[in-house]
N, C-alpha and C positions, 0 to 999 in steps of 0.2 A: 434597854439598859434597867437593871436594881436600879431602883431609886430608896434609895432612906435618907433620916432625916438630918440637914445640913449639923442641927444640933448636939446628935450624938455623935458624925464621924469624927472618929479621932480625936474627940473633946479631950482625950487630958494628954496628945499628943504636944510635943515641944517641937522646935526645928531651929538651931540656929543661922540665922541670916547674916554667913558671909561675905555673903556675895551681893552686896548690894551698891557696892560702892559705886560702881556701872552707874546708879538711877538715881544717883541723888541731882535734885538737884542743886545748881549753884548762881552764884551772878552770873545776871544776862540770862537767863530763865527765859523762857514764852511765857507771857503776863496769861493769868486768867482768862478760861473762853469766857467770851462777851457773849450777853445775856440770850442774843440770835441763836448760839450755837450751842448752850448750856443743855442737856442732858434733859429729856421731858421727864415730868414728874409722874409717878404714879396715880391714878383717879381713881377715888372711891368705885366709881363705875367702870367694868373693865371694858366696859359696852361702848363705851365712849369713844367716836374718831376727835381727830381733829388734824386741820388743814395744815401739814407740811411747813410750809414756811410764814405761820402765824393767823395773823385774822382771818374770816367769811376773807373771799372774793370780792374784788369792788362789783366784779360782772361776772356774773355767774355761768360760766358757760356748756355747766351741764359737769357733770363725774363721774370717774370709774375707777372703783380699786377693789383690790384682792381682801380677805379675810380669814382668817384660821379659824380651825372648830377643833374642838378636843374630839379623841378618836373615839366612837362610839356613842357621842351626842346625841346626832341627828343623821337622820335618814334620807337618803338621795333624793324623796321629793318632797320634800321639809322647805313648807315656804317662809318669808321673810317679811320684815316691812319694817318702814324707816320714818324716825320723826324727829322735826327739826331740836334746837338748842332748849326751845318751850314747852315742847312735849307734841305740838302738832303735826297731824301725819302728812308726810311727803312721799309723793309716785317713787316708785322703786321696781327695778327693774332686776330679774335674779337669773344665773346661771350659774353651773357646777363648774369648776376650774380642777380638783382631784379628790381623791378619794381616798381613805383608810383599806388598809386589806381586807375589814369585817363590811365595807361596801357601803359605811358612813364616808359624810360628808367632812374632808381635809380641808379643802381650800371652796371658797366659792365667790366671784365677782358680783359687782352692785354697781347700777348703773343710776345715776339720780338728774334731772329734769334738768335746762336752765331755766335761768329768768327765777330762778326763788332762793330765797333767803333762809340758809340752812343755820344758822348762826355758827359760833366756832365749834359747839362741840355735837352736832347730831350725831345721831344712833342710830343703827341697825338691828333689829332685834329680828327674834325667833319668832315666828307664831303668823298665823294672817290680820293685817291690820282692820283700820276703816276705811272707808273708799274715799279715794281722793277724785278731785276734779281736775283742772286747766291741759294745758295743751295737750297731745300724743303725736309719737313720732309715728308713722302709717306708712308703709310702704305698697304699689301697686304694681304689679309686673306684667308684664306684657311682652309677646312677641320680637318686640324690636327696641325695647327700652323698659326701663324701671322709672318707676315717679315715687318720689317720697319726700314726705310732707311733714315737717314739723311743727303746725300748725303758725307757723308767723310765715315759714318758705317754702318754695316746692320745686325741686329739682327733679330734670330729668336725665337721664343717664343710657344716650345709648347703647345696646347689646354688639354693637360693631362698627366698624369705620375709624377715623383719627381723633372726635370727640371724647374726653373721658365724659364732660358737663356739656348737655347740649343747650340748657338754660337753664338760670334760676330764678325764678318770679317769686316777686315781694305784692301783695294788694294788685295780682294780680296784670304787675306791670313785670316787663324783662329787665333784669338789674344785672345781670351778668352772664355772657352767653360765648358759646365754641369756645372750652377750655380745652382744652392740648398738653403735649407735651413734645418738647422739641431740642435739638441736641445739635452741634455744629464741631465738626473736625477738621483738622489739617492733616498733611498728609508727609507735612518734615514736623520737627520739631521747632524747626527758626528758619528765616531766610536764609541763614550763612549757607542751608545746602542745596540754595536753589528755588525758584520762583514754588511758593506757597497755595496747593490747592484746596479749597475749603470744600465743604460738603453738609448740607442740609438736612435733616431727618425728623420727622415727624411721628406721635405714636401712632400705634393700629395696634387695634385691640383683641386678642382673641378669643378671653372666657371673660363674661361677664359673672359674677355672683352673689347672691345676697346673703351675707352670713347672719345676719339679726335684721329683723324686722318690727323692733316696736316692743311696748307700748311707749319706752321711756329713750328707744336707743335704736337705734339704725345703722348696720354698716354692709357695705358696699364694697366688693374687692374687682379690682379689674386689674387683669393680665394681659399682655403683648410685648410688643418690640418696636423698635424708633427704626421706620422707614424711608430713607432718600427716594426721591422722584426717578432715580434708575433704577428704583426693587432691591437694592440688597437691603438687608434686616440683621438687625442686630442689638444691641443693648437690650436684653429684656429688663422689662420692669415688673412692678408690681406695686400696685396704689390704691392704698384703701380710705372712704370716705365715710366719715362718722359725722351722724344727725342726732343731735337729740331733742327731745321735744321743748316744745317752747323757745327755740336756738334760732337767733337769726343771721348764726353764722355756722361752718364747715370746719373738720377738721381733713387734713388730708397729710398722709402717709404715705410719702415716695421711697421706694425702694430700689432701685438700677445693678445689675452686675454689668460687668466690665470684659466683657467675650471677644474683644476683638485683637487682633497683630499690634503688641507694644513694638514695635519693627517701624510701623505703616499708618496706624491709627494715635492721631495726637488729639482726643476729646481736650476741646475748648470750652464749648458750652454746657449743661444739661439747665432744664430750664421745664416752668410750667408757664402757660399763658393764655390770656384770658382773655375777653371785649368786653367792654362796658358800655351798653347804651346809653350815650348823652344826650339830653332834652334842652337844656337849659342854655339862656344866653352865654355866650363865653365870657361876661364879667360874673356870672351866677356859676361856675365853674370852676371847680377848687382842688387844690394840688396839697398832699399834706407829707410829707419824711419826717420820721421822727428820728431824735438825735440822741445828745446826751442825758442822763443827768434829769428828763422828764421834759429835755428840751423839745421844741417841734420848729420844721419848717415850714410856712404857710404862704401857700401864693395863689391867687387870679393866674387861669389861664389870660387873661387881659385885667391886666392890673389896675386900680383904679385910685392908689395912692402912689406918693411921689409925683403928681402930674404938675404941670406948669399951669392948670386950670385948677381949680377947684369945685369936685361933681358934688360936696355938701358931707358934712359929718356924719349923717347918720347912711349917705352910703356906704364912706369908709369902713366905719363899721362895721354894716353889716356885712362888705365882704370877706375883712380881717375876721369875724367869729363864724364864716360860712354858713350866712345866712341868707335868702334872697336880696337883692339890692331893693329898695323903695320904685316905688312908677319911675319911668322917665323924667313924668313930669315936675317931678320934685326935686332932679338933680340940677348942677347949676347948668345956664344956657348953655355954656362952650364948651363943656366935656359932654352936654348930651347932642351938639351937634357935631362934634369932632371924634367922636369915642369907636370909631370905623377906622381912626389915621393909628391908633394906639396897637402894637403890635398885640397876635396874640400868638400862646407860646405852646405848641403842641407838643416838645416832645423834650423827657426828663429821665436823666439818668443820677442814681446813687450808687455808685461804685464806692466796694469797698475790699481794697487789693490787698492790703495786709491788716495787722492784726489793730494795729495805732496810727489807720490814716485813713479819711472816705473824702469823698467828694462828689456833691453836687453840681450837673449840669443842667445845663436845658438853649434850647432851639426853637426857632420859629415854624421849621420843617425841613427835610430831608432837603438838601442842594444850598442850605446856609450853614455858617461858620454855628459852633458851640461856643455860650458862653458860661463862662466859672459862675457861679451863682454861691457855693457857702463851700466849708470846709470843716472836720470834726475827726475826732481821734476812733470814736468807737461806735456805729451806730446800730441801732435793736434790730434794724432790718425791717420796719414798718411803715407801709403808707396807707395814703388814702386818694382815687378820682372819681368824681363826683359833683353833685351839684345840688341847689333846694329840692329837687324833686329823685333824688338818688345814688346811689354810687356801691362802691364797692373798695373799701378797707381792706389791708392782708398784709401779710408778715410771712415770714421766713425765721425759726428757729436757731438759733446758737449761729444769729447772722455772721459776727464779726468773729465771733470762735472760729469758723469755718472758711474764714477767707481763704480764696478771693472768692468774695458776691457781689450780687447785682443788681439793684430792683430799676428795672424802664416802665415807660409809660409813655406810647407812642398815640400822637392822631387825636391828642386831645382838642384840637381846635376842631375836628368833625366828628360827625352823626356818630362816630364809635371808636373811644379809644382803645388803644391797645397793652395791656399789662404782660409783663415776662419778669417771672421772681425766678432768678438766674442761682443755681445751686453752686453754679462753676462760675464766675464771670467772663465772658468770651473778650474783658479788654482787658484782659489776663494772659499772660502768656499760660500755652497749650498745654495740660499733660503731660508730661516723658514717665512714662512707667517703667521705660527699659532699666535693664541693673544694670547697677552702678559701676561696676567692671569689668575687665573684659578675658575674666579668669585668670590674669596672673600667671599663666602658664601653666596652671593644673589640669593635666587630662589625666592622672591615674592616681587609682586608691590613694597611696602613699604623699602624694605631693598634695592632696587635699587634706592630710593630715597635717601635715606642715603649715598649711593657711590654719588649719585648726588650732595649733601651738602658739600660733603669732599670731594670729587677729582674736580669738577664738568662733570664728566663722566657719557652721558647715557648709563649703559648696559644693555644687555640683552642676554639672554643665548643664543647662536646660532648665532649674528644677526653680530658680528663682523667676518666677513668671508671673505676673500679675492677671491670668487670666481663671473669674472664677471670682476677685474679691467683688465686694459687693459696698454699696453708702446707701443708706437712707435717710431721709431730710423728713422734719414737721413745718406744713406750712398752716396758716390759721384763713377764711377767708368769710368777710362779713356782708353781706346782704342786705343794705341798708337804705332805708327810706329818705331818707335827707346827708345832707355832712353834718357828722354830728361835731360837737364841740372838741375845742382842742384839749379840756382836759381830759375825756374819755377817748380820744385817740391815744393821748401817753396812756389810759389804763389798758388800752388793747394791745398797744405797744408792750409794756409789763406782763400782761398775759400770755403775749406769746412767747418770749424769750423764759417766762419762769411759770409753765402754765400749774396752776392751781391744783394740787393731789392732797386728796383723801389721805389717812393713815390710822390706822389703831397705838396704839400705846405700846413700849415695850414689853410692859408687864401680861398684854393680851398673848404676846407673839408666844412669852415664855410658857405660860400657862397653857396654851393648844396642844404646847409640844411639839412643834415642826420643827422643821432643818435641826432631828435630832436634841441630845441635853447636852449640847459642846461649849455653852453660854451662859453666860448668868446677867443680872440686871449689877450695873455700873454699884462697887461699894468701899465709901472712902473711910469706914469705921476705925483705921487702924495704921497707923503712919509705914507701913510696908505697902500697905494697897495702894494706900495714897501716891505711894512714889511710882508705882505700874503702874493707875490708874494716870498720872501727867506725865507717864511717859508715852505712852497708847496718846494721847491727847498731841501731846507735842511732835509726835511723828505722823499724824493725818497731818498737824497743822501746818508743819514743815512742807510734803507735799504739796498740799494747797496753795502756798507762795511761792515754790516752787515751779508751778502750770504758769502763773505770772510772771517773775522774773524771767525763768527761762522762757517763757513763750512757746510752752507745745499747746500752739494752737496750728491752723489750717486745716483743709477739706481733707487730706490722708488721715491726718496726724491726732485730732482733736480727738481726746478722752483716753489714751495712750501717757504714761509715764515714762521715763529713761531707765536703763538697767542698772549702769555703774558709773561712777564717781573718778573723774581726772583729777587731783588735787593738782598736778605740778600747772595743769593748764585753767585749772579754777571753773571747769565746763565736764559736762555729762560728756562721757565716753560716743559721741555721736556719730564716730564716722568709722568707729571699731569693730568691723564684726558683728558678733555675737553681743558684744554688753552696749549696746545704742539701745534702741525702742526695747521695752521689755515685754509685750505682746503674753501677757498675762503667765511670767515666769516666774514658776514657784507662787502661785495663787494671789497676790495681791487681790487682786476681784474680791476672794472669800473673806480677806483679811477686811475688805473696805464694809460688808454687808453684814458680818456680824458686828463689828464696830457700829455699823446703823443701828442693827435690830434691839443691839442690847443698850443703845445710846436715844433715839429716836432723832440724833442732830440731824436738821436738814442739808446742812452744810456736807454732809458725810452721803448724805442719800443723793445731792445732786450729783458729786464728783463720782460718785458709784454709775450712778445713770449715763452720764455721760460715760465713763469706760466700759458699759456692757455693749452701749450704742456703739463704742468704737470697734471691740474687740468682737463685738458675734456678729461683724460686715466685713471688716478691712481683714483682721488678723485671721478669718476662715475662707476657704472653699465655696463657692457656694454652685459652682458649674465647672466641667474641665477634666482633668485628669484625676485632678486630688480632692474631687466635688468631699463636701464632709471633714474634711481634715485640716486644719490651724496650720500655722508656720513660728516655728521659734523664731526667738529675739533675733533682731538685725539691723541692721544700718537701715535699709527698709522695711516696712510689713510684713511684704513679700516673700524678701530676700534668701532668706535662708532654706538650705534644703531639706532641713530637718521636717517633716511634714505630718502631722503626729495629733493626735486624736485627745492628747492632753492639751493643747490648745482649744482647739473646740468642744470642748466636752461642757454637757448642759450643767452642770455642778456649776458654772462663774453665773449663768442667764437665769435660773429656775428663782431666785430673789426674786429679782426684777420683774418676773412673769406672774410670782403669784401677788407678788404683791400692789400692781400696777395690773394685770390681767391681757398687758400686750399682747396682741396679735402678732406684730411682726417680731417678735423675741422667741414666741410660740413657734411660728415657722419654722428659724431659725434652727430650734432642739428641736423638732422634724424633721430636718435634714440631715443633722447630726446622727439617726438614729441609726443608720446602717454604714456608722465609720467603720466598724469593726470587717466588713466587710473588701478593706483596703488595705489592712495587716498584713496580705501578701503582697500584692503587688507595689505597697509602698513601706516596706517592713521598717518599724522605727532603728531598727540595731542591724538594718542590713550590713551598715559599713565595719563592723565590730567584729575582730577578729576573735574565733571559741567561742561566737555564741553557739548556741544549741538550735541543733536545725532542726524544721518542724515535723521527719517522721512523713509519715503517712495521710497527715491531715492537710486540709486544706488551708492551712496556715497555723504559722506561731505566732505567741500573745504574752505579752509579759505582764506578770502577776500586779505592778506596781499600776505605773502611769499607763500601759494601757487598758489591763482591765478595769483599772478602777474608774476611767475613762467612761469605759462603755458602760461599766455597771449604772454610773449617772446618767447618760441616756437613756436606758433601757428601764430604771426607775423611775423617771419623771413620764414618760410615757405608760408605765405600769400604774403609774399614779391620776394621771389625766384621762385616762381611759376605764380602767377597773377590768382590763382584757388580760385575763390570765395565761395570754400566752408569755406574756414579759414578764410576769411571775415565772415561769416556768423557766424560760431563759436565763434569769437569774440564778435560779434555785437551781440547776445544772449546772451554772461556773462553781456555785457554792463547793456542792456536793463533789467537783470535781480537784477543788482547790484543800478540801479535807480531806480528801484519798492520797495524797501526797505523799513522796515520803517524809518534807520536810515542809509542810504547806506551802503558806506563803514565802521562806526561806529555799523553796525549791528555783524560785526564778521564773517560768519558764514553760509554758508547753504545750502540745500541741493541740489548736482549736478549732471547734466546726462552727461559723459565724452562721451558718446559715444550715435549712432542710431541717428534717425529723428532730435532728441531734442537735438542734440550735444553741449555742454555749457553753455546749459539753467541751472538760479540759482532758485529757490524757498527758500522760507521762512519758516524757521523749530523753528526761536527762537521769534517769535512773539514782540513784542515792546522792549524785551532785547537790553539793552546798552553794549558792546564791543569794547576794540580796545587792541592793542598790540603795546610795542614798536618798536616790531621787521616788523612788517606786510611791513613797507615801506623802508627798509635798504636791501633789495637783489635785486636792483632791480627797486622794483615798480616804486619809481620816476621817474626814467626816460624812461620806458616803457611805463608809463601814459602820460608821457609828448608827447610822438610818438603818441602815440593812441587815442586824442583826437584830434590832428592834423590829423590824415591819415583819420578817419572816426567819421562822424559829427554826432553825437549824444548828444544834448542838456542836455538832463535831467542826463545821466551819465558824461560830463562834470559838470554840478553844483553839483553833488553828490561827485565828487573830488575833488573839491577845496571847498568844504564844509568840506573834511578832511584835507587839506592843512592848512586851515584857521583854525581852530579847536583845532588843533591836540596839540601846543604849548599854546595855547588862556591860560588865565587865567580862573577858574575853574568859577568865575559869568558867564562869558562868555558862554562857555560849557553849564553850569546849561541852560540858555535863549535861546538857540538855541535847545539844544538836552531834554529836560527835566530836568537833573542830569551830573553831570561829567562824561565823558566818560571810568576813568577808566585804561586809558593806561600808566597813570604816567609821571614823568619828566626827567624816564633815556631817554638819549639819543636826550637832547634837540636839541645839540649842531648841531647835524647832521640833525635834523628837522628843523632845523633855514630855511633852501631849500624849504621847505613845506612853509611855511610863505612867503617866499620869490617869490615862485612860484605864489600864490594866487597873493600877493601884483600886481604883473608884471600884471596879466590879470586882476586885477580889476582896474589898475592903481591908489591904496590905499597909500598916501603916509603915513600914521600913521600906515599900517601893513607891510612897508616897514619898518618905523624904528624901530617898533617891531622885525620884523627879524636880524634887526643889532644888535641889542639888544643881541638875545638871541646868538647869535653867539659869540660875542665880548665878554660874558660872560665864555668863555671857560676854563677860570684861574683865579680867582678871589684868587688863593694865591699866584700867580708870580712866581711859578715853573718853567714853562717850557720855560727858557731860550736857544737861539738857540746854545746849546755847549755840548759836549760831555765830560764828565770825564774819565780822567784813571786810570784804575785798573791795580797795578802790582803787584811783589811777589807774597808771599802765600797766597793772597784772591784770586784767580784765578791761572788755570792753564795756560793761557798761557793772557798776556798783551792787555786788551780788552778800546775799548774806548764805555760808556756806559751814555745811555739817559734814568735813570728808569721810567721818564715820561711816557715813550710811548707805547705805544699799538697800537698792527694790527688795532683793531676794533676804535677807537678813530683817529689814524691816517686814517682812509679810508674812515672813515665819513666825519671829519674835509674838508680833501680834497677835498671830494665831496662836500660839502656843500659854503667850500670857494671858488672854481670853477665855483659854478654854480648859488653863490650868487651874484656872480663879472660883472655874464651874465644878469643877470636876475634885478638888484635894484645896479648894480654895479656905477647908477648917484645917488643913496640918499650916498653915502657911500663921505665924506667931513674931509677936516683936521682942 
């Protein structure tokens, strides 16, 4: 992109701001951001890092982050070193994530060990640093197993069989053993249809791979399927085990794919199970469950408090604190003599079956009744079982948010307790993934169009299948030498729910030039800029609150948002066809990630993180007929018949991957790399009358939602690998579009997804003009801006600039340039104002920049979009809610992206 100073770009231009009425703050507007949500200040040293959620973590468990580097600055083999906030050296492990076209480093990943105090602002610098001591993560590979040693714990991982982990030793003693995956299914959704048969499944390893072998971070990936006693194998899984030098914990990233029959396979429970050897006396065994607001439920397997006879204050205090009890000789005589008559409680369950309620219950052993023990609202999903000589703490992230979930401890009164972390609770009803209606008589294409006309649902029989959707979950396990203090367990629970994340400052990402030049840092230097920034903040804060007040939680749902509001019902249109779940429609993912990049706000990052976890798993097919494609918005995430690359595109996932080096998201981006091979079998416009046929070529592909999505996939793979194959595939497509009679306004072309000419376009529409209001709003604007920077192809750049300038242009200007208006209409003209701004910046065209701001500021001609919400209470709604009926997710995402990009591109032209 042409780069020129903000000080002189259009510095003499003025622009009337007549359309700002819709931005004005009114009475009842949202308050200013709290300090925790405030924009991160620009540091003096751009190499300084910060902990995303505030101070350095109380429990350093090891950390991984991605860092950007300007083009041409560092060669591939550049070494790096780390320093804590005081300048002392830290152990560091580094690997590349992405490269610039010249082969220099674009993104690097870095890992820091556990148990070290980095301070609030550690630094990672280029160059070799001084040597560092401390623990190292080492990996030993044998024919039948792999052994990982962090310097504190040693784990043995079998290469085959059912066990993900055979054992974890600490100080030579086994603390955790026989870790497997388990699942339970019902053959019917409920007993109304007859007796229900339940089947149990256990993991079966197919492959074990060592992905990293230290010295700071070791990663082992285990792939397999779940197998029943009768031999059925299904529910493929992928589990990564993360070990950091100096750690007493390990992180588990669990992913599974639903590949069953949604009419017969009703998944009730899926979880991780392991054994905990117990050597202490029953009264020295401790059970813990984390509660709300730092609370803790803490008891002994054999409780010594509340008895009729007094054991002694020192005995009671020791058990409550989780320490070994004093010798029996120091106990009260009656308790010492009769302690075997005190019940020993062997089984415990914490179940979170909704977002607002959990229960703890316990029993002595199977065959005897459960006793209600405690209740609460939202459990953080962590617990502990063990004693004075060792035990295991465990936690499942997003526990209450992804209800129904469950934690089980069994046989705590025996030599080995069994713990199961249920990612879906077996105490809840089984999953029912069947499509939600019977087709409503839609058998022909004409009837399907009628359904689309009334409910906006793109229905096609057999397409609303869940086969191939996935879900990933994060688990943390600690192998401990003794029962931790209550305060430390609370810290562990907090670390599970919000894993500490290191990050660079926004100015660092901007200076490096990654993710294009379509964003800038927040600037509130003028009243107009303040109004735009206020609306950006208001919109995010509104959706953040909506997640809570609308309870957008649940195993398959958490992380997504709704599409369109129903002001009559004072509810989002959760049950109306294509107006329900959003499924990345019109790029809310991009809006959130650019909002985070420019602000550094932790709450925006966490919101976007939950969304990428959802959209990259549930909204994409990872197996089956539609593998590599995503599903358009619907009442069910997988319900719509529009299976498209515009939903599965890497454009929405690459931010999180590069910022965190997350391997699971990296896997997903590789899964969608060949999505263009499905363009013929699952043609996105197969139902549209008058579409251009593919001609003699393997597929027909559109230049916007289709090819723009493919570009993001291929571009990401090119920068991740440096393989010129992917550059050449991009270049063939660029040349093909540039050669079309009307460039991007040709609409679509014949396409070769594979073969020696992969990526090539061919004209199959002659001189026909075609444009769609959707072509540029699924990441195409952002990815094309990067593409023209990375690959110098002047004719393609000119074709893209033509599209940007003419899309929102008056019809007479379109006709003059193209021979006729392009036909794309004026829908989403505000979102398309950023195309006009891009062309203005590239051409340094003052008049075009003025037009772009007029397009943007025409957003609210009726002046209804005031930055406030209205309280709805009483019989009008089930619960009191604060609503803003003018807000829709489509408009929010596109307005937000236009605001961010217009400020960056033509901000100098915005005057008061």
